[in-house]
Backbone as CSV, one residue per row, in Angstrom:
resi,resn,N_x,N_y,N_z,CA_x,CA_y,CA_z,C_x,C_y,C_z
1,MET,-0.308,84.329,-10.852,-0.075,83.747,-9.686,-0.033,82.306,-9.700
2,MET,1.154,81.775,-8.956,1.208,80.263,-9.026,0.379,79.546,-7.990
3,THR,0.013,78.372,-8.078,-0.669,77.688,-6.993,0.090,76.603,-6.624
4,GLN,-0.042,76.241,-5.483,0.784,74.880,-4.862,0.120,73.890,-5.274
5,ARG,0.731,72.681,-5.428,0.133,71.345,-5.864,0.006,70.696,-4.426
6,ASP,-1.161,69.809,-4.501,-1.598,69.206,-3.280,-0.878,67.950,-3.184
7,HIS,0.135,67.639,-2.446,0.844,66.406,-2.720,0.123,65.173,-2.234
8,SER,-0.923,65.252,-1.489,-1.645,63.855,-1.020,-2.745,63.542,-2.067
9,ALA,-2.601,64.179,-3.300,-3.740,63.757,-4.243,-3.304,62.323,-4.931
10,GLY,-2.199,61.667,-4.955,-1.860,60.554,-5.479,-0.698,59.942,-4.991
11,PHE,-0.142,58.753,-5.485,0.874,57.964,-5.072,2.271,58.536,-5.744
12,THR,3.269,58.364,-5.029,4.675,58.652,-5.778,5.057,57.428,-6.433
13,LEU,5.979,57.591,-7.141,6.618,56.478,-8.148,7.247,55.516,-7.034
14,ILE,7.857,55.910,-5.919,8.400,55.101,-5.154,7.497,54.279,-4.188
15,GLU,6.297,54.882,-3.926,5.394,54.131,-3.246,4.605,53.028,-4.140
16,VAL,4.586,53.302,-5.591,4.106,52.234,-6.392,5.022,51.221,-6.550
17,LEU,6.365,51.588,-6.904,7.336,50.356,-6.867,7.493,49.585,-5.648
18,VAL,7.229,50.019,-4.482,7.258,49.368,-3.291,6.200,48.559,-3.056
19,ALA,5.011,48.982,-3.405,3.772,48.148,-3.354,3.831,46.983,-4.510
20,ALA,4.330,47.194,-5.714,4.469,46.296,-6.871,5.677,45.154,-6.181
21,PHE,6.591,45.550,-5.694,7.432,44.662,-4.951,7.021,43.647,-4.069
22,LEU,6.228,44.187,-2.952,5.584,43.507,-2.063,4.419,42.481,-2.650
23,VAL,3.787,42.817,-3.707,2.708,42.064,-4.372,3.458,41.048,-5.178
24,GLY,4.549,41.247,-5.851,5.423,40.237,-6.584,5.965,39.293,-5.517
25,PHE,6.445,39.805,-4.389,7.258,38.765,-3.612,6.106,37.801,-2.886
26,GLY,4.998,38.395,-2.733,3.744,37.505,-2.138,3.532,36.596,-2.959
27,LEU,3.341,36.873,-4.424,2.983,36.012,-5.402,3.997,34.723,-5.650
28,ILE,5.248,35.308,-5.544,6.308,34.331,-5.700,6.473,33.211,-4.558
29,SER,6.167,33.854,-3.505,6.049,33.160,-2.334,4.866,31.900,-2.369
30,MET,3.664,32.378,-2.912,2.666,31.525,-3.005,2.653,30.445,-4.088
31,LEU,3.415,30.870,-5.205,3.905,29.928,-6.190,4.797,28.865,-5.681
32,GLN,5.908,29.147,-4.889,6.561,28.185,-4.356,6.000,27.330,-3.363
33,LEU,4.901,27.694,-2.539,4.172,26.995,-1.607,3.434,25.949,-2.507
34,ASP,2.911,26.522,-3.674,1.961,25.653,-4.511,2.960,24.397,-5.200
35,VAL,4.073,24.831,-5.510,5.013,23.782,-5.996,5.470,22.762,-4.826
36,TYR,5.688,23.142,-3.787,5.856,22.329,-2.527,4.772,21.499,-2.256
37,GLY,3.389,22.054,-2.237,2.346,21.281,-2.179,2.235,20.325,-3.194
38,MET,2.350,20.454,-4.368,2.198,19.467,-5.282,3.175,18.272,-5.282
39,ARG,4.510,18.623,-4.721,5.396,17.729,-4.723,4.964,16.724,-3.567
40,LYS,4.605,17.331,-2.295,4.185,16.620,-1.345,3.014,15.607,-1.395
41,ASN,2.036,16.031,-2.588,0.857,15.449,-2.914,1.289,14.300,-3.582
42,LYS,2.417,14.368,-4.457,2.842,13.223,-5.226,3.565,12.201,-4.344
43,GLU,4.264,12.685,-3.393,4.919,11.833,-2.244,3.937,11.129,-1.559
44,VAL,2.835,11.715,-1.091,1.766,10.952,-0.444,0.953,9.930,-1.413
45,ASP,0.886,10.260,-2.599,0.016,9.539,-3.404,1.084,8.191,-3.789
46,GLN,2.300,8.463,-3.987,3.143,7.242,-4.237,3.287,6.512,-3.080
47,THR,3.350,6.997,-1.838,3.361,6.287,-0.559,2.058,5.468,-0.202
48,SER,0.998,5.952,-0.548,-0.204,5.353,-0.402,-0.376,4.080,-1.409
49,THR,-0.095,4.378,-2.665,-0.064,3.465,-3.574,0.822,2.055,-3.213
50,ALA,2.098,2.487,-2.775,3.059,1.346,-2.409,2.385,0.444,-1.164
51,MET,1.704,1.347,-0.235,1.143,0.537,0.840,-0.078,-0.318,0.280
52,ILE,-0.818,0.223,-0.523,-1.994,-0.600,-1.071,-1.453,-1.914,-1.847
53,PHE,-0.280,-1.610,-2.666,0.116,-2.790,-3.332,0.708,-3.858,-2.335
54,ALA,1.538,-3.362,-1.315,1.937,-4.435,-0.465,0.880,-5.098,0.488
55,LEU,-0.146,-4.223,0.766,-1.392,-4.811,1.245,-2.089,-6.030,0.456
56,GLU,-2.418,-5.577,-0.857,-2.825,-6.513,-1.767,-2.090,-7.739,-1.902
57,PHE,-0.841,-7.671,-1.922,0.039,-8.644,-2.206,0.163,-9.770,-1.079
58,SER,0.189,-9.070,0.173,0.037,-9.779,1.477,-1.275,-10.572,1.502
59,GLU,-2.298,-10.123,0.902,-3.651,-10.865,0.997,-3.392,-11.967,-0.120
60,ARG,-2.882,-11.961,-1.274,-2.373,-12.889,-2.115,-1.667,-14.038,-1.539
61,ILE,-0.594,-13.475,-0.724,0.092,-14.612,0.073,-0.612,-15.231,0.953
62,ARG,-1.595,-14.638,1.758,-2.558,-15.189,2.742,-3.242,-16.239,2.071
63,SER,-3.788,-16.006,1.062,-4.662,-16.905,0.201,-3.948,-18.097,-0.251
64,ASN,-2.514,-18.137,-0.378,-1.692,-19.226,-0.729,-0.756,-19.487,0.277
65,ILE,-0.924,-19.417,1.501,0.001,-19.505,2.446,1.017,-20.622,2.418
66,SER,0.426,-21.675,1.829,1.465,-22.925,1.837,2.541,-22.744,0.921
67,ALA,2.565,-21.732,0.035,3.660,-21.661,-0.858,4.848,-20.965,0.021
68,GLY,4.679,-20.322,1.218,5.635,-19.794,1.983,6.767,-18.958,1.198
69,PRO,8.073,-19.505,1.387,9.074,-18.692,0.926,9.258,-18.615,-0.686
70,SER,8.336,-19.227,-1.416,8.255,-19.127,-2.876,7.816,-17.638,-3.134
71,TYR,7.221,-16.913,-2.399,6.972,-15.532,-2.548,7.972,-14.540,-2.381
72,GLU,9.259,-14.826,-1.859,10.355,-14.037,-1.743,10.730,-13.639,-3.018
73,PHE,11.186,-12.391,-3.050,11.708,-11.731,-4.354,12.316,-10.530,-4.038
74,SER,13.072,-10.085,-4.911,13.893,-8.995,-5.106,13.960,-8.294,-6.276
75,PHE,13.122,-7.317,-6.755,13.050,-6.872,-8.156,13.359,-5.337,-8.220
76,ASN,14.148,-5.085,-9.303,14.535,-3.718,-9.498,14.886,-3.674,-11.030
77,SER,15.352,-2.400,-11.555,15.375,-2.314,-13.014,16.134,-3.344,-13.680
78,ASP,17.384,-3.943,-12.903,18.297,-4.942,-13.511,17.682,-6.394,-13.208
79,ASN,16.922,-6.518,-12.277,16.318,-7.878,-12.167,14.829,-7.943,-12.017
80,GLN,14.160,-8.035,-13.107,12.718,-8.028,-13.283,12.079,-9.467,-13.502
81,PRO,10.808,-9.909,-13.026,10.373,-11.162,-13.339,9.991,-11.232,-14.734
82,SER,10.350,-12.455,-15.196,9.900,-12.659,-16.833,8.325,-13.130,-16.836
83,GLU,7.740,-12.995,-17.904,6.379,-13.321,-17.976,6.160,-14.612,-17.788
84,PRO,5.091,-15.120,-17.049,4.893,-16.610,-16.740,4.349,-17.210,-18.210
85,GLU,4.859,-18.574,-18.342,4.472,-19.197,-19.511,2.809,-19.465,-19.411
86,ILE,2.196,-19.855,-18.403,0.735,-19.833,-18.139,0.189,-18.615,-17.507
87,ASN,-0.884,-18.131,-18.111,-1.602,-16.784,-17.480,-2.666,-17.457,-16.607
88,CYS,-2.492,-17.505,-15.248,-3.418,-18.077,-14.374,-4.572,-17.123,-14.108
89,PHE,-4.516,-15.798,-14.613,-5.571,-14.607,-14.368,-6.367,-14.609,-15.768
90,ASP,-5.883,-15.401,-16.906,-7.019,-15.308,-17.975,-8.306,-16.026,-17.674
91,SER,-9.401,-15.387,-18.189,-10.729,-15.815,-17.759,-10.992,-17.073,-18.549
92,GLU,-10.296,-17.551,-19.705,-10.444,-18.775,-20.255,-9.843,-19.916,-19.729
93,VAL,-8.797,-19.739,-18.734,-7.883,-20.615,-18.254,-8.596,-20.892,-16.691
94,SER,-8.826,-22.126,-16.402,-9.238,-22.427,-14.990,-8.164,-22.670,-14.155
95,ALA,-7.935,-21.785,-13.259,-6.830,-21.723,-12.444,-6.728,-22.996,-11.473
96,ALA,-8.006,-23.534,-11.223,-8.053,-24.643,-10.375,-7.523,-25.876,-11.042
97,ASN,-7.733,-25.975,-12.514,-7.555,-27.185,-13.267,-6.127,-27.117,-14.000
98,VAL,-5.458,-25.876,-14.231,-4.455,-25.750,-15.096,-3.176,-25.218,-14.262
99,CYS,-3.332,-24.338,-13.325,-2.299,-23.642,-12.783,-2.005,-24.360,-11.672
100,SER,-0.541,-24.661,-11.536,-0.152,-25.171,-10.106,0.154,-24.199,-9.087
101,GLN,0.471,-24.461,-8.035,0.803,-23.568,-6.962,1.888,-22.486,-7.167
102,MET,3.042,-23.145,-8.003,4.118,-22.463,-8.342,3.669,-21.535,-9.578
103,ASP,2.780,-21.965,-10.331,2.392,-20.992,-11.467,1.699,-19.791,-10.959
104,LEU,0.848,-20.042,-10.152,0.240,-18.879,-9.331,0.923,-17.951,-8.712
105,VAL,2.115,-18.488,-8.028,2.904,-17.584,-7.370,3.787,-16.668,-8.512
106,LEU,4.175,-17.418,-9.568,4.898,-16.590,-10.553,4.008,-15.618,-11.278
107,ASN,2.749,-15.940,-11.491,1.705,-14.985,-11.927,1.444,-13.867,-11.017
108,GLU,1.419,-14.154,-9.789,1.138,-12.998,-8.735,2.247,-12.183,-8.623
109,LYS,3.498,-12.567,-8.678,4.808,-11.812,-8.569,4.915,-10.857,-9.945
110,TYR,4.504,-11.434,-11.020,4.734,-10.830,-12.322,3.618,-9.656,-12.331
111,ASP,2.341,-9.967,-11.970,1.413,-8.972,-12.044,1.644,-7.787,-11.079
112,PHE,2.181,-8.138,-9.747,2.380,-7.109,-8.749,3.543,-6.189,-9.363
113,TRP,4.610,-6.669,-9.994,5.698,-5.845,-10.541,5.429,-5.093,-11.629
114,GLN,4.341,-5.681,-12.484,3.986,-4.837,-13.615,3.011,-3.672,-13.246
115,ARG,2.161,-3.905,-12.193,1.256,-2.935,-11.750,2.132,-1.768,-10.885
116,LEU,3.110,-2.357,-10.097,3.929,-1.314,-9.444,4.643,-0.598,-10.319
117,GLN,5.150,-1.129,-11.339,5.949,-0.194,-12.488,5.114,0.925,-13.149
118,SER,3.760,0.468,-13.401,2.947,1.347,-14.108,2.569,2.482,-13.141
119,GLN,2.521,2.406,-11.787,2.206,3.215,-11.023,3.194,4.212,-10.383
120,ILE,4.473,3.497,-10.091,5.703,4.146,-9.546,6.639,3.590,-10.364
121,PRO,7.003,4.373,-11.341,8.028,4.023,-12.173,9.519,4.158,-11.463
122,GLU,10.407,3.191,-11.972,11.756,3.173,-11.435,11.945,2.693,-10.025
123,SER,10.797,1.988,-9.444,10.807,1.593,-8.125,11.370,0.107,-7.954
124,SER,11.727,-0.117,-6.887,12.164,-1.441,-6.575,11.350,-2.191,-5.422
125,ALA,11.348,-3.458,-5.350,10.485,-4.089,-4.513,11.063,-5.344,-3.958
126,GLN,10.757,-5.602,-2.693,11.705,-6.887,-2.135,10.538,-7.321,-1.171
127,VAL,10.502,-8.548,-1.080,9.646,-9.489,-0.119,10.669,-10.522,0.421
128,LEU,10.640,-10.388,1.809,11.371,-11.358,2.651,10.515,-12.128,3.616
129,TYR,10.932,-13.581,3.615,10.141,-14.303,4.539,11.047,-14.832,5.391
130,ASP,10.539,-14.808,6.857,11.208,-15.389,7.775,10.388,-16.770,8.187
131,ALA,10.934,-17.863,7.931,10.269,-19.047,8.306,10.053,-19.283,9.969
132,THR,10.939,-18.871,10.578,10.844,-19.057,12.079,9.683,-18.299,12.653
133,THR,9.360,-17.078,12.095,8.272,-16.326,12.773,6.909,-16.285,11.797
134,GLY,7.287,-16.678,10.532,6.139,-16.684,9.656,5.826,-15.291,9.172
135,GLN,6.869,-14.357,9.153,6.772,-13.056,9.005,7.289,-12.606,7.535
136,TYR,6.304,-11.942,6.746,6.891,-11.275,5.672,7.244,-9.843,5.782
137,GLU,8.245,-9.468,5.138,8.534,-8.030,5.141,8.588,-7.435,3.846
138,PHE,7.752,-6.501,3.559,7.763,-5.918,2.164,8.483,-4.487,2.255
139,THR,9.352,-4.475,1.254,9.909,-3.088,1.135,9.894,-2.669,-0.310
140,ILE,9.384,-1.394,-0.392,9.161,-0.882,-1.865,9.935,0.667,-1.767
141,SER,10.798,0.771,-2.741,11.534,1.987,-2.596,11.506,2.688,-4.065
142,TRP,11.645,3.946,-4.268,11.740,4.680,-5.426,12.541,5.985,-5.185
143,PRO,13.076,6.567,-6.461,13.805,7.736,-6.266,12.638,8.777,-6.307
144,GLU,12.977,9.979,-5.439,11.880,10.978,-5.393,12.685,12.302,-4.968
145,SER,12.342,13.352,-5.651,12.891,14.534,-5.398,12.980,14.888,-4.025
146,ALA,14.022,15.426,-3.486,14.099,15.912,-2.041,13.429,17.131,-2.116
147,SER,12.769,17.450,-0.762,11.890,18.571,-0.738,13.007,19.800,-0.510
148,GLY,12.538,20.720,-1.523,13.130,21.987,-1.364,14.334,22.116,-2.052
149,THR,14.925,20.865,-2.905,16.188,20.797,-3.856,15.899,20.356,-4.887
150,GLU,16.832,20.428,-5.829,16.753,20.024,-7.235,17.139,18.573,-7.475
151,GLY,17.933,18.150,-6.300,18.294,16.849,-6.463,17.363,15.630,-6.014
152,THR,17.746,14.436,-5.961,16.846,13.280,-5.674,17.445,12.679,-4.500
153,ALA,16.488,12.111,-3.628,16.827,11.198,-2.506,15.964,9.816,-2.668
154,THR,16.555,8.804,-2.128,15.756,7.492,-2.364,14.937,7.511,-1.115
155,ILE,13.763,7.464,-1.464,12.561,7.361,-0.299,12.270,5.896,-0.006
156,THR,12.356,5.420,1.164,11.943,3.856,1.335,10.857,3.764,2.204
157,ARG,9.775,3.094,1.854,8.789,2.897,2.808,8.723,1.268,3.116
158,ARG,8.440,0.973,4.111,8.556,-0.468,4.717,6.987,-0.690,5.192
159,VAL,6.707,-1.909,4.840,5.293,-2.442,5.351,5.716,-3.926,5.659
160,LYS,5.308,-4.327,6.923,5.369,-5.527,7.511,3.900,-6.044,7.593
161,ALA,4.008,-7.450,7.264,2.798,-8.226,7.358,3.070,-9.485,8.072
162,ILE,2.476,-9.902,9.179,2.725,-11.214,9.741,1.475,-12.073,9.529
163,LEU,1.588,-13.119,8.750,0.673,-13.979,8.407,0.907,-15.442,9.136
């Protein structure tokens, strides 16, 4: 005598394949979301770093406000500041006795550029001074991967400081 099999006892191969496909699709989607989140996290980190550097540099300008247009610059990979002859930030050098106002400006520009390049490689920076309004405009830009694509787009952040 033959017995009939109970078809509700387990899963069919098709049901297992559909479940595996749905789980795989979900995992791949979560992985893409994670990569997107890491990319955005890097973008926010670089933006906040650029803003902090611009704020710090504006405070340096404020402390030496009489130097005015001497703080103007435009730096990029082709046009970089040279290392100043006198290091005004050396603890053995008394900035009040040895460094002139121009030496201090050169040191501050060089220090700003070196720190910016260490935190945001391939960046460019520009400071413009408008003598009529006393306004400084800081522009820092860097290449960044465009969201959702493999290419790059130049992201530019601007910070204005009125002194």
